[in-house]
N, C-alpha and C positions, 0 to 999 in steps of 0.2 A: 408713222403709222399709215399715212396715206399711200406711201410707196409699197408697204407690205400688203395693204389691202388690194392695191392694183395687181401685185404679183399673185395674190390669192385668187383673184378673178381669172387671171391668165391660167393658173394651175387648174382651176375648176373647169375651164373650157377644154383642157387637155386630159383630165383625169376624171373618171366617173365617181370615185369615192374619195373624199377628203377626210383624213384622220387628224386627231389632235397633234400627233407628231409632225404631220405636214405643216400645220399652222405654226407650231413652235419653231420648226426649221426655217420657215419663211421670215418670221419675226427676228430670230437670231441672226440669220444671214443678212437681213436688212440693217440691223444694229451694227454688226461687225463691218459691213461694207462701207460705213461712213466714218468709223473711228480711224484716225490717222491714215486716211486714204490718199496716198500719193499715186497709186496705180488703181484704176477702176475698169472692170470688165465692161465692154460695150456689146460686141457680137463675135460670133465664131462660125466659120465654115470649114468643114474638114471632109476629106475623101479617103476612104479606105476600101480597098478591093483585093481579093485574093490574088496573089502573084504580082501585085504592084506595090510600090513604096507609098505608104500613107503620107498625105500632105494636109497642112492646116493653114488657114488664113485667119488671123485674129485681129480684131480692132479693140484697142483699149486706150484709156487716157493716161498720160503721164503728167501729173501735176496740172491737170486741166486741159492739156493739149492732146488731141487725138493722134494715135499712132496706128498704122496698119503694117503688119508684117506677115510673111509667109515662110514656111520651111517644111522640110520632109523629115521623117524619122522612122524608127523601127516599128512604131505603132502610132495610133492616133494621139495618145497622150505625149509620147516622145516628140512628135511633130509639133504639138502645141508648145511644149516647153522650149524646144529649139527655136520656134518663132518668137516667143516672148524674149528669150535670151539674146536673139539677134538684135533686139532693140535695147534691152536693159543692160546687157553685159554685166549681170550681177555677180557672176563668179560663184554662185551658191552651189553647194553640193546637196543633192537629194538623198536624204537618209531613210525616209519612210514614205511609202505611197499606199494608202489604205482606202478601200471602197466598202461602204456599208449601206444596206437598204434601210431607209428610215421607217418604213412600214412593210407589210407583207405584200406579195403579189408582184406581177410584172409591171404594174403601173406605179410602183413605189418610186419616190424620189431617191436619188442616190446621194449619199453624203461622202465626200472625199476629204481625206486628211493628207496633207503633205508636210513633212518635216524637212526643213532646210537648215544647212549649216554654212556659216561663212565667218572666217576669222575668229573662231572660238565661240561664236554665238549660235545657238540652236533655237529655232522658232517653229511653231506649228501654224499652218494655214488650213482653214476649213471652207469648203464650198458645197452648196446643195443645189440640185436641179433634177428634173426628170431625166435629162440626158447626162449620163455620168462623164462624158467627155467635156461638156460645158462645166459641170461641177468641178472637174479637174483643173480647168483653166482658172476658175474662180478661186480654188484652193491655192494654186500656185501664186496668183496675184496677191491673195490674202497674206501668204507667208512673206512675199517680197515686201509688202507694206510693213510688216513687223520688223523685217531686217532694216528697212529704211528708217523706221522710227527709232529715236534715241532713247525712248522711255521704256522699251521692252526689257523684261528681266532676262538674264542669262539662263539657259537651260530650263525653260518653263515647265517641261514635262517631268522634271525630277521632283 
């Protein structure tokens, strides 16, 4: 709860209006980020400019050890996935990438869902943040955590 409250204060500093949905997303994101967490998001830096190939630098932990990786991609999310894959080499296939606004307005948090498949297993990862690119990184790592966990159900979306 303390971590969720800390993230709430950070969100309140960045966003003028906080809605119930924002709080629910913070608490949900905090709960899921510690369940079976082999991969944990730390920070992200990305650059995207018209006419240039997007690049991303992500820092995340792998079983408690911090890893930093960089990559380019066709877009900022592709660059993030390429950077994460350069270190994890998961071999997962991205089946679904979905972005939704948690509330209305341009200051809404984005909630990203990524569905990954590997060796017949299909899992969903979800991430939320004011920055949808950060939410995308969190969602991808969340899905990788589920692929890493042996206790996840097969085809949970069915």
